[in-house]
C-alpha positions in Angstrom: -32.9 6.7 64.3 -33.4 8.8 67.4 -36.2 11.4 67.6 -35.1 15.1 67.8 -37.5 17.9 68.7 -36.5 21.4 67.7 -38.6 23.9 69.8 -38.5 26.8 67.3 -37.6 27.9 63.9 -33.8 27.6 63.2 -31.9 27.9 59.9 -32.9 25.1 57.6 -29.3 23.9 57.1 -29.1 22.8 60.8 -32.5 21.0 60.5 -31.3 19.1 57.4 -28.0 18.2 59.1 -30.1 16.6 61.9 -32.7 15.1 59.5 -29.9 13.3 57.6 -29.3 11.0 60.6 -32.5 11.2 62.7 -36.2 11.8 62.8 -36.8 15.5 63.3 -39.9 17.3 64.7 -39.2 21.0 64.1 -41.7 23.7 65.2 -42.4 25.9 62.2 -45.0 28.3 63.7 -44.5 32.1 63.2 -44.7 32.6 67.0 -43.0 30.7 69.9 -44.4 27.3 70.7 -47.0 27.1 73.4 -46.1 25.4 76.6 -48.7 22.7 76.3 -47.8 22.0 72.7 -44.1 21.8 73.7 -44.7 19.3 76.4 -46.8 17.2 74.0 -44.2 17.2 71.3 -41.2 16.4 73.5 -42.8 13.0 74.7 -40.5 10.3 73.5 -37.7 12.6 72.3 -34.1 11.5 72.5 -32.9 15.1 71.9 -34.4 18.6 72.3 -32.9 21.5 70.4 -34.1 24.4 72.5 -34.4 28.2 72.0 -33.8 30.6 74.9 -37.6 31.3 74.8 -38.4 27.8 76.1 -38.1 26.8 79.7 -36.3 23.5 80.1 -37.2 22.3 83.6 -38.4 19.3 85.6 -41.8 19.3 84.0 -40.5 19.3 80.5 -37.8 16.6 81.3 -40.6 14.5 82.8 -42.8 15.0 79.8 -39.9 13.9 77.5 -39.2 10.7 79.3 -36.1 8.7 80.5 -34.8 8.2 77.0 -33.9 11.9 76.6 -30.1 12.2 76.2 -29.4 15.8 75.3 -30.8 19.3 75.5 -28.9 21.5 73.0 -29.6 25.2 73.6 -29.3 27.5 70.6 -27.7 30.3 72.6 -24.6 31.0 74.7 -26.6 31.8 77.8 -28.5 28.9 79.3 -30.5 30.5 82.2 -33.6 28.9 80.5 -32.2 25.5 81.3 -32.3 23.7 84.8 -28.8 22.4 84.3 -28.9 20.6 87.7 -32.1 18.8 86.8 -30.5 17.6 83.5 -27.4 16.5 85.3 -29.4 14.6 87.9 -31.1 12.6 85.1 -27.9 12.0 83.1 -28.9 14.4 80.3 -26.2 16.3 78.6 -26.9 20.1 78.3 -25.0 22.1 75.6 -24.9 25.7 74.4 -23.3 27.7 71.5 -20.4 29.8 72.8 -17.9 31.6 70.6 -19.9 31.8 67.4 -21.9 34.8 68.5 -19.0 36.7 70.2 -18.4 39.2 67.4 -22.0 39.9 66.6 -22.9 40.6 70.2 -19.8 42.8 70.7 -20.9 44.7 67.6 -24.3 45.3 69.1 -22.6 46.5 72.4 -20.5 49.0 70.5 -23.5 50.1 68.5 -25.5 50.7 71.7 -22.6 52.7 73.1 -22.7 54.9 70.1 -26.4 55.2 70.1 -26.5 56.3 73.8 -23.5 58.6 73.8 -24.2 60.3 70.5 -28.0 60.4 71.1 -28.7 58.6 67.7 -32.0 57.2 68.8 -33.2 60.7 69.8 -32.1 62.1 66.5 -33.7 59.3 64.4 -37.0 59.8 66.2 -36.9 63.5 65.7 -36.4 63.2 62.0 -39.1 60.6 61.6 -41.6 62.7 63.7 -41.6 65.4 61.1 -41.0 68.1 63.7 -38.9 71.0 62.5 -35.3 71.1 63.5 -32.3 73.3 62.8 -28.6 72.6 63.1 -27.0 74.5 65.9 -23.8 74.4 68.0 -25.7 72.9 70.9 -28.2 70.8 69.0 -28.4 67.2 70.5 -24.9 67.3 71.9 -23.5 64.0 72.9 -20.3 62.7 74.4 -17.2 61.5 72.6 -15.5 58.2 73.3 -11.7 58.9 72.9 -10.0 59.1 76.3 -13.1 57.8 78.2 -13.1 54.8 80.4 -15.1 51.7 79.6 -15.9 49.4 82.5 -16.7 45.8 81.5 -18.7 43.6 83.8 -17.7 40.1 82.8 -14.6 39.8 80.8 -15.3 36.6 78.9 -15.1 36.3 75.1 -17.8 38.9 74.4 -16.5 41.3 77.0 -12.9 41.0 75.4 -14.3 41.5 71.9 -16.2 44.6 73.1 -13.0 45.9 74.7 -11.1 45.5 71.4 -13.6 47.5 69.6 -13.6 50.2 72.3 -9.8 50.4 72.1 -10.1 51.2 68.4 -12.2 54.3 69.5 -9.4 55.4 71.9 -11.0 54.2 75.2 -9.3 53.0 78.4 -10.4 49.6 79.7 -11.1 48.3 83.2 -13.0 45.2 84.0 -14.6 43.2 86.8 -14.6 39.4 86.5 -14.5 36.3 88.7 -11.0 35.7 87.6 -8.0 37.4 86.0 -7.9 37.3 82.2 -4.9 36.0 80.3 -1.9 38.4 81.0 -1.2 38.6 77.2 -4.8 39.7 76.5 -4.8 42.1 79.4 -1.6 43.7 78.0 -3.0 43.9 74.5 -6.1 45.6 75.8 -4.4 47.7 78.5 -7.0 46.3 80.8 -6.9 46.5 84.6 -9.0 44.4 86.9 -10.9 46.2 89.6 -13.8 45.4 92.0 -17.4 46.3 90.9 -17.7 49.4 93.1 -14.5 50.9 91.7 -15.5 50.1 88.2 -19.0 51.7 88.6 -17.5 54.8 90.3 -14.8 55.6 87.6 -16.3 54.3 84.3 -17.8 56.7 81.8 -19.5 53.7 80.2 -20.4 50.4 82.0 -21.1 47.5 79.7 -22.6 44.3 81.1 -21.3 40.9 79.7 -21.5 38.5 82.7 -23.7 35.3 82.7 -27.1 35.4 84.5 -27.8 33.4 87.5 -28.8 33.8 91.2 -25.4 35.5 91.9 -25.9 38.2 89.2 -29.7 38.8 89.6 -30.1 42.6 89.8 -26.2 42.9 90.1 -26.9 46.4 88.9 -29.6 47.9 91.0 -30.4 51.2 92.7 -27.3 51.0 95.0 -24.9 50.4 92.2 -26.5 53.0 89.9 -26.0 55.6 92.7 -22.3 54.9 92.6 -22.0 55.8 88.9 -21.1 59.3 87.6 -24.0 61.4 86.5 -22.3 61.6 83.2 -22.0 57.8 82.8 -23.9 55.4 80.5 -25.1 51.8 81.2 -25.1 49.2 78.4 -26.6 45.7 78.7 -26.3 43.0 76.1 -26.1 40.0 78.5 -29.3 39.1 80.1 -32.1 41.5 81.2 -32.5 40.5 84.9 -28.9 41.4 85.6 -30.1 45.0 85.7 -33.0 46.2 87.9 -35.1 47.9 85.2 -37.3 49.8 87.6 -34.2 51.2 89.3 -32.7 52.0 85.9 -35.7 53.9 84.8 -35.7 55.9 88.0 -32.0 56.7 87.7 -32.4 57.8 84.1 -35.5 59.8 84.8 -33.8 61.7 87.7 -30.6 62.3 85.8 -28.6 60.1 88.1 -26.8 58.7 85.1 -26.7 60.2 81.6 -28.2 57.4 79.5 -28.4 53.7 78.7 -28.6 51.2 75.9 -30.4 47.9 76.2 -30.7 44.9 74.0 -32.2 42.6 76.7 -34.9 43.0 79.3 -36.1 41.5 82.6 -39.4 40.2 81.2 -39.0 39.9 77.4 -40.6 41.0 75.2 -42.2 43.4 77.8 -40.1 46.5 78.6 -40.6 48.5 81.8 -43.0 51.3 80.9 -40.8 53.8 82.7 -38.0 53.2 80.2 -40.4 53.6 77.2 -41.2 57.1 78.2 -37.5 58.3 78.3 -35.4 59.8 75.5 -32.1 59.0 77.1 -32.2 55.2 76.6 -31.6 53.3 73.4 -33.8 50.2 73.2 -33.4 47.3 70.7 -35.2 44.0 70.7 -32.5 41.4 71.6 -30.6 41.6 68.4 -27.2 40.7 69.9 -26.7 37.6 67.7 -29.0 38.7 64.9 -26.9 38.3 61.7 -27.5 35.6 59.1 -24.0 34.3 59.6 -24.2 34.1 63.4 -27.6 32.5 63.7 -26.7 29.9 61.2 -23.4 29.1 63.0 -25.3 28.9 66.3 -27.9 26.4 64.9 -25.1 24.3 63.2 -23.2 24.1 66.5 -26.4 23.1 68.3 -26.9 20.3 65.7 -23.3 19.2 66.1 -23.8 19.1 69.8 -26.9 17.0 69.4 -25.4 14.6 66.9 -22.3 14.0 69.0 -24.4 13.1 72.1 -26.6 10.8 70.2 -23.5 9.1 68.8 -22.3 8.7 72.4 -19.4 11.2 71.8 -18.4 14.3 73.7 -20.2 17.3 72.3 -18.2 20.4 71.2 -19.8 22.7 73.8 -21.1 20.9 76.9 -22.5 22.8 79.9 -22.6 20.0 82.4 
């Protein structure tokens, strides 16, 4: 039996699947595991099942030892993993793509509605107990039909978001490293443009690209200045893709109309400038937060782990 370390709480079905074949050390604390405790626990592990809150770097790989065979991330994004370091040591790194596509697209659409229809403002007003009266100009928002949605990163989640937006009567443009399948482009009526054009013509910009050095602060002060003053920015990808300070400034100055964020540069901390604003909807990284999706993610991570430990190709390898 190999030793598997699970760095955080995951659905029990996945833990039991691992435990049926291997020795499992699963962190059960109510909060994220501390760094020192994590380094201590991974010593001698053959597999690490990691959450996106844990940094998998040279230090951790050294602490684990040369017998480590696989790091299975319970997330589609893997900016918390030094993939090059894993590859250099012959360690397989895996993630959980596909299973969280619909849940994250739902959150993106939800944030679009929250921002454009000012739902967060309305909910806060009612809860505050302050008096209010219906009126023709009370909390006016913006409709979606006929508006243009610009999608930055047209992978599976971007495409799923586009399908939902089409149901609301929106037009779709996208920026991506490569063209999407012509059949999908035809289905969505989607046209590929460069980033500057997307920012300048979109009524709503939704970010779905992976995070890495090339996309750090991809949306900053210069890009926000290109957007319409009636436009909205939505981010359900990774926080550091958007420069939060620049976004807070743009929202405060009326440079853009509003925003909806599920992810942040320094989670769980949110830029204080954003917290003071009414025209931004803020939710705490809920993109994949359904029972069904989180269970599917954990089970896929278990499948990845078991495959590598059996010297088989995992379902979702990164490297």
